[in-house]
N, C-alpha and C positions, 0 to 999 in steps of 0.2 A: 417565642418562651414565654416572653412576656405576662401578651393576651394566654395563653394557656392557665397563665397563677391568675388572673385578672377574672376569667372566667369559672376556675375553682371555687375561690373565695366567692364574688358571686351569689351562685348554687349554694355554698354553703351558708350565705348568712339568709339567704332566704329560706332555705329547709332551718339554721335553728333560731329564725324571729317567730316562724308557724309553728315549729313545737316551746317553744319558750312563754308566749303568749297560749296559747290554748291548754299550757300545766296553768301559767299564772290564774286562767281566769276560769277556768274548769273546775278548781278543786271547792271557790264558793258554794258553784252551784251542786258540786257531789256535797260536802259537810250541808248545805236547808237542806238537804234530803232524809231525813231520820226518820219517817213514817215504819213500823212497825205492825200496824194495825191492819189485818187482810180487809178488812171492810175498806179501807183509803189506801190500796193499792193503785187506782186508776187514777182515783186523785194526785197522789203521789207520782205515777208516773210524770202527770199533764203538770204536775208545777215542776218537775226535774225538767220537760223537754221547753219548756217556759223560760229556764232560769238558763236553761243551754244555746237559746238564741239569740243574745246579742254575743254570746261568743263564735256562733256560726259566723253571724253579718259582722263583725269585725276582722275574721281570718278571712272573707272573703272580699271588703274591702282591701287589707291590705297584700294578700295577692293580689288583685287587680292591679295596684296604686305599685306594688314589684317590678312588677311585668312591664308595666308601660315604661317605667324608667329605663328600665333593659333597651325597651327597645328604641329609646333615645340615643346612647352613648354609641 
């Protein structure tokens, strides 16, 4: 019974951490994108992708760390 709770909380903590980090790291990137000029749409998209790149890298690293620690136990 206790191991079921441990598994549940590990999975829940993983999802909550990924969601919270995604939201916290994506807000500045979305706020930085304020271009309304149609000629600058492509540069705005490039800026948005480049701003989100660290978020993607952090999420991948955190997910890999969580999975590696879950295998250790």
